[in-house]
Backbone as numpy.savetxt, mean C-alpha at the origin, in Angstrom:
# Nx Ny Nz CAx CAy CAz Cx Cy Cz
-5.19 14.44 0.81 -5.01 14.28 2.25 -3.54 14.00 2.51
-3.02 14.59 3.57 -1.62 14.45 3.92 -1.50 14.23 5.42
-0.66 13.25 5.81 -0.44 12.93 7.21 1.06 12.78 7.43
1.53 13.19 8.59 2.93 12.97 8.95 2.94 11.98 10.11
3.72 10.91 9.95 3.90 9.94 11.03 5.31 10.11 11.57
5.44 10.07 12.88 6.72 10.38 13.51 7.49 9.15 14.00
6.95 7.96 13.72 7.65 6.73 14.11 7.11 5.57 13.26
7.82 4.47 13.34 7.35 3.25 12.66 5.98 2.85 13.18
5.79 2.94 14.50 4.50 2.58 15.10 3.38 3.47 14.59
3.66 4.77 14.41 2.64 5.67 13.88 2.30 5.35 12.42
3.30 4.95 11.65 3.04 4.57 10.25 2.16 3.33 10.22
2.46 2.36 11.06 1.63 1.15 11.15 0.23 1.51 11.61
0.12 2.40 12.58 -1.20 2.81 13.10 -2.02 3.50 12.01
-1.39 4.34 11.19 -2.12 4.96 10.10 -2.56 3.90 9.08
-1.70 2.94 8.82 -2.09 1.83 7.95 -3.29 1.07 8.49
-3.34 0.91 9.81 -4.48 0.23 10.44 -5.76 1.04 10.22
-5.68 2.36 10.38 -6.86 3.21 10.12 -7.33 3.05 8.69
-6.39 3.02 7.78 -6.72 2.84 6.37 -7.32 1.46 6.13
-6.74 0.44 6.72 -7.23 -0.92 6.57 -8.64 -1.11 7.09
-9.00 -0.36 8.13 -10.34 -0.48 8.71 -11.44 -0.04 7.75
-11.13 0.82 6.79 -12.15 1.31 5.86 -12.07 0.64 4.49
-11.10 -0.25 4.30 -10.98 -0.93 3.01 -12.09 -1.96 2.82
-12.44 -2.16 1.57 -13.43 -3.16 1.18 -12.84 -4.04 0.09
-13.47 -5.19 -0.16 -13.00 -6.02 -1.27 -12.96 -5.23 -2.57
-11.90 -5.43 -3.32 -11.76 -4.77 -4.61 -11.03 -3.44 -4.57
-10.79 -2.89 -3.37 -10.06 -1.62 -3.29 -8.62 -1.84 -3.76
-8.07 -0.79 -4.39 -6.71 -0.86 -4.93 -5.91 0.33 -4.41
-4.76 0.03 -3.79 -3.85 1.06 -3.31 -2.52 0.88 -4.00
-1.99 1.95 -4.55 -0.67 1.92 -5.17 0.26 2.73 -4.28
1.24 2.05 -3.67 2.17 2.69 -2.73 3.44 3.09 -3.46
3.79 4.36 -3.36 4.96 4.89 -4.04 5.87 5.55 -3.02
7.15 5.23 -3.10 8.13 5.84 -2.21 9.46 5.14 -2.35
10.52 5.83 -2.02 11.86 5.25 -2.07 11.99 4.08 -1.11
13.07 3.34 -1.24 13.38 2.28 -0.28 13.43 2.90 1.11
12.79 2.26 2.07 12.82 2.76 3.44 11.81 3.85 3.73
10.92 4.14 2.78 9.95 5.22 2.99 8.80 4.81 3.90
8.57 3.51 4.07 7.52 3.06 4.97 6.39 2.30 4.30
6.56 1.90 3.04 5.50 1.20 2.32 5.11 -0.11 3.00
6.08 -0.89 3.39 5.78 -2.17 4.03 5.22 -1.96 5.43
5.69 -0.95 6.15 5.15 -0.67 7.49 3.67 -0.28 7.39
3.33 0.54 6.41 1.94 0.91 6.19 1.12 -0.33 5.89
1.66 -1.22 5.08 0.96 -2.47 4.72 0.77 -3.36 5.94
1.73 -3.36 6.86 1.57 -4.13 8.10 0.34 -3.66 8.87
0.14 -2.35 8.93 -1.04 -1.82 9.61 -2.33 -2.20 8.90
-2.32 -2.12 7.58 -3.50 -2.53 6.80 -3.83 -3.98 7.08
-2.81 -4.82 7.05 -3.00 -6.26 7.30 -3.57 -6.50 8.69
-3.05 -5.79 9.68 -3.55 -5.97 11.05 -5.04 -5.64 11.13
-5.45 -4.58 10.45 -6.87 -4.19 10.46 -7.76 -5.23 9.78
-7.19 -5.98 8.85 -7.95 -7.03 8.16 -7.95 -8.34 8.93
-7.20 -8.38 10.03 -7.15 -9.58 10.84 -6.08 -10.58 10.40
-5.08 -10.09 9.69 -3.96 -10.95 9.30 -3.07 -11.14 10.52
-2.76 -12.38 10.82 -1.94 -12.67 12.01 -0.49 -12.96 11.68
-0.19 -13.32 10.43 1.20 -13.64 10.09 2.00 -12.38 9.83
3.33 -12.52 9.87 4.21 -11.38 9.67 4.15 -10.93 8.21
4.02 -9.64 7.99 3.95 -9.08 6.66 5.33 -8.56 6.28
5.81 -9.02 5.12 7.09 -8.58 4.59 6.89 -8.15 3.14
7.84 -7.42 2.62 7.74 -6.98 1.23 8.00 -8.17 0.31
7.09 -8.43 -0.64 7.24 -9.59 -1.51 8.14 -9.31 -2.72
9.31 -8.70 -2.49 10.18 -8.28 -3.58 10.54 -9.42 -4.52
10.84 -10.59 -4.00 11.29 -11.68 -4.86 10.16 -12.59 -5.31
9.06 -12.63 -4.55 7.93 -13.47 -4.95 6.88 -12.66 -5.71
6.96 -11.37 -5.71 6.06 -10.42 -6.36 4.69 -10.34 -5.70
4.13 -11.45 -5.25 2.81 -11.45 -4.62 2.83 -12.28 -3.35
2.26 -11.69 -2.30 1.99 -12.43 -1.07 0.50 -12.32 -0.82
-0.11 -13.45 -0.51 -1.52 -13.47 -0.16 -1.61 -13.73 1.33
-2.28 -12.84 2.04 -2.46 -12.98 3.47 -3.94 -13.19 3.75
-4.25 -14.27 4.44 -5.64 -14.55 4.79 -5.98 -13.82 6.08
-6.86 -12.86 5.98 -7.29 -12.11 7.15 -8.62 -12.63 7.66
-8.99 -12.23 8.85 -10.29 -12.64 9.40 -11.42 -11.92 8.69
-11.20 -10.66 8.27 -12.23 -9.91 7.54 -12.25 -10.26 6.06
-11.07 -10.37 5.46 -10.92 -10.66 4.04 -9.44 -10.86 3.75
-9.12 -11.42 2.59 -7.71 -11.58 2.25 -7.09 -10.25 1.83
-5.77 -10.18 1.94 -5.00 -9.04 1.47 -4.05 -9.54 0.39
-4.07 -8.87 -0.75 -3.17 -9.19 -1.85 -2.10 -8.11 -1.91
-0.87 -8.51 -1.58 0.24 -7.56 -1.44 1.24 -7.82 -2.57
1.33 -6.88 -3.48 2.22 -6.98 -4.63 3.43 -6.08 -4.45
4.56 -6.50 -5.00 5.75 -5.67 -5.10 6.23 -5.79 -6.54
6.07 -4.72 -7.31 6.38 -4.76 -8.74 7.75 -4.16 -9.05
8.58 -4.02 -8.04 9.90 -3.38 -8.19 10.74 -4.03 -9.29
10.70 -5.33 -9.38 11.57 -6.05 -10.30 11.03 -6.13 -11.72
9.81 -5.68 -11.95 9.24 -5.75 -13.29 9.78 -4.62 -14.16
10.03 -4.97 -15.42 10.59 -3.99 -16.34 9.58 -3.48 -17.36
8.52 -4.25 -17.61 7.55 -3.81 -18.61 6.15 -4.29 -18.22
5.16 -3.62 -18.77 3.77 -3.97 -18.50 3.42 -5.37 -18.98
4.15 -5.86 -19.97 3.91 -7.22 -20.47 4.10 -8.27 -19.37
4.92 -7.98 -18.39 5.20 -8.93 -17.32 4.07 -9.01 -16.29
3.15 -8.05 -16.30 2.07 -8.04 -15.32 1.17 -9.26 -15.43
0.99 -9.78 -16.62 0.11 -10.92 -16.85 0.52 -12.11 -15.97
1.82 -12.28 -15.78 2.33 -13.42 -15.01 2.27 -13.23 -13.50
1.93 -12.04 -13.03 1.93 -11.77 -11.60 0.64 -12.18 -10.90
-0.44 -12.35 -11.66 -1.74 -12.62 -11.06 -2.52 -11.35 -10.74
-1.93 -10.20 -11.04 -2.56 -8.92 -10.71 -3.93 -8.79 -11.36
-4.02 -9.08 -12.63 -5.29 -8.91 -13.34 -6.39 -9.81 -12.79
-6.00 -10.97 -12.28 -6.98 -11.90 -11.69 -7.49 -11.40 -10.34
-6.69 -10.61 -9.65 -7.05 -10.21 -8.28 -7.62 -8.80 -8.17
-7.40 -7.96 -9.18 -8.01 -6.63 -9.16 -9.52 -6.78 -9.13
-10.16 -6.11 -8.19 -11.61 -6.18 -8.09 -12.14 -7.47 -7.50
-11.29 -8.25 -6.83 -11.73 -9.54 -6.29 -12.18 -9.41 -4.83
-11.99 -10.45 -4.05 -12.55 -10.55 -2.70 -11.74 -9.89 -1.59
-10.70 -9.17 -1.96 -9.90 -8.47 -0.97 -9.21 -7.29 -1.62
-8.65 -6.39 -0.83 -7.93 -5.26 -1.39 -6.58 -5.68 -1.95
-6.12 -4.95 -2.97 -4.78 -5.11 -3.52 -3.94 -3.92 -3.08
-2.83 -4.20 -2.43 -1.86 -3.18 -2.06 -0.64 -3.43 -2.94
-0.30 -2.44 -3.75 0.72 -2.63 -4.78 1.88 -1.67 -4.55
3.02 -2.23 -4.13 4.22 -1.42 -3.98 4.89 -1.31 -5.34
5.46 -0.14 -5.62 6.18 0.13 -6.87 5.26 -0.02 -8.09
4.00 0.28 -7.95 3.06 0.14 -9.05 2.86 1.38 -9.88
3.50 2.49 -9.49 3.25 3.75 -10.19 3.60 3.70 -11.67
4.56 2.87 -12.04 4.94 2.77 -13.45 3.89 2.03 -14.29
2.93 1.40 -13.61 1.90 0.64 -14.31 0.50 1.19 -14.04
0.39 2.48 -13.77 -0.90 3.09 -13.43 -1.96 2.84 -14.49
-1.59 2.95 -15.76 -2.57 2.72 -16.83 -3.10 1.29 -16.80
-2.23 0.34 -16.55 -2.64 -1.07 -16.54 -3.44 -1.40 -15.28
-3.11 -0.77 -14.17 -3.83 -1.02 -12.91 -5.24 -0.47 -13.00
-5.40 0.65 -13.66 -6.73 1.19 -13.90 -6.99 2.49 -13.18
-8.11 3.12 -13.54 -8.42 4.46 -13.04 -9.00 4.48 -11.62
-9.47 3.35 -11.11 -10.06 3.30 -9.77 -9.02 2.81 -8.79
-8.35 3.78 -8.15 -7.29 3.40 -7.21 -7.00 4.57 -6.29
-6.34 4.26 -5.18 -5.86 5.27 -4.26 -4.34 5.25 -4.32
-3.76 6.34 -4.80 -2.31 6.45 -4.82 -1.85 6.95 -3.45
-0.87 6.25 -2.88 -0.34 6.59 -1.57 1.15 6.86 -1.74
1.53 8.11 -1.55 2.92 8.52 -1.69 3.54 8.66 -0.30
4.63 7.93 -0.07 5.33 7.98 1.21 6.72 8.55 0.99
7.10 9.47 1.85 8.45 10.02 1.75 9.03 10.27 3.13
10.33 10.08 3.21 11.07 10.33 4.44 11.36 11.82 4.53
11.17 12.39 5.70 11.46 13.81 5.92 12.81 13.94 6.62
13.85 13.54 5.90 15.20 13.49 6.46 15.68 14.85 6.96
15.23 15.93 6.35 15.70 17.26 6.73 15.18 17.72 8.10
14.21 16.99 8.64 13.61 17.41 9.91 14.29 16.83 11.14
15.30 15.98 10.95 15.99 15.37 12.09 17.50 15.43 11.89
18.22 15.23 12.96 19.68 15.19 12.88 20.12 13.89 12.19
21.30 13.93 11.62 21.84 12.75 10.95 21.85 11.56 11.90
21.42 10.41 11.40 21.40 9.19 12.20 20.10 8.94 12.94
19.24 9.95 13.03 17.94 9.77 13.69 16.91 9.30 12.67
15.95 8.54 13.16 14.87 8.06 12.29 13.96 9.23 11.93
13.78 9.51 10.64 12.97 10.66 10.24 11.48 10.35 10.25
10.67 11.39 10.38 9.23 11.20 10.19 8.95 10.89 8.72
7.73 10.42 8.47 7.30 10.12 7.11 6.09 10.98 6.76
6.05 11.42 5.53 4.86 12.09 5.02 4.10 11.08 4.18
2.81 10.96 4.46 1.95 10.05 3.71 0.90 10.92 3.02
0.92 10.89 1.70 -0.01 11.71 0.92 -0.93 10.77 0.14
-2.23 10.98 0.29 -3.23 10.15 -0.38 -3.84 10.94 -1.54
-3.80 10.34 -2.73 -4.37 10.96 -3.92 -5.40 10.01 -4.51
-6.68 10.33 -4.37 -7.73 9.43 -4.86 -7.95 9.56 -6.37
-8.21 8.43 -6.99 -8.61 8.37 -8.39 -9.90 7.56 -8.44
-11.00 8.22 -8.72 -12.28 7.55 -8.79 -13.11 7.74 -7.53
-14.39 7.44 -7.66 -15.35 7.68 -6.57 -15.03 6.86 -5.33
-14.68 5.59 -5.49 -14.42 4.75 -4.31 -13.21 5.27 -3.54
-12.16 5.66 -4.27 -10.96 6.19 -3.60 -11.27 7.49 -2.87
-12.14 8.31 -3.43 -12.54 9.54 -2.75 -13.31 9.22 -1.48
-14.13 8.17 -1.52 -14.85 7.72 -0.30 -13.86 7.29 0.77
-12.83 6.55 0.37 -11.83 6.11 1.33 -11.18 7.29 2.04
-10.75 8.26 1.26 -10.08 9.42 1.84 -11.04 10.18 2.75
-12.27 10.36 2.31 -13.26 11.09 3.12 -13.53 10.37 4.43
-13.49 9.05 4.43 -13.79 8.29 5.65 -12.65 8.34 6.67
-11.48 8.75 6.22 -10.34 8.87 7.15 -10.40 10.22 7.85
């Protein structure tokens, strides 16, 4: 599945649609360059879960836990990790398959450790579609791995 969002608000709105169909234990791995929209998508997911606090990228803390009205959201940023051995200290293994979804930024390098049941979300800026200095649209591509991820994509 592929979607193009034409503004920050549209990226957040698509994240909200995705968040509305998430269940406890769902795993999303967000991949994209800096500024591709990973955190904006996560803001929408959080809003759909009933998170009221501001969502930011947990680059320096690695994990942010947001208590939502529907369920908690576990937001990881693995950008600073250099090896799979470091995952043990992040709390990731304790939260995979738990009482809320895990949204993992920069997790593509640890796909084997994260496991086969996940939804890979690739975000990219479409810089060639706008004039220099204008905010570009984003392409959001969903690649399901496993039956649950296929259900998620089908429900969108």
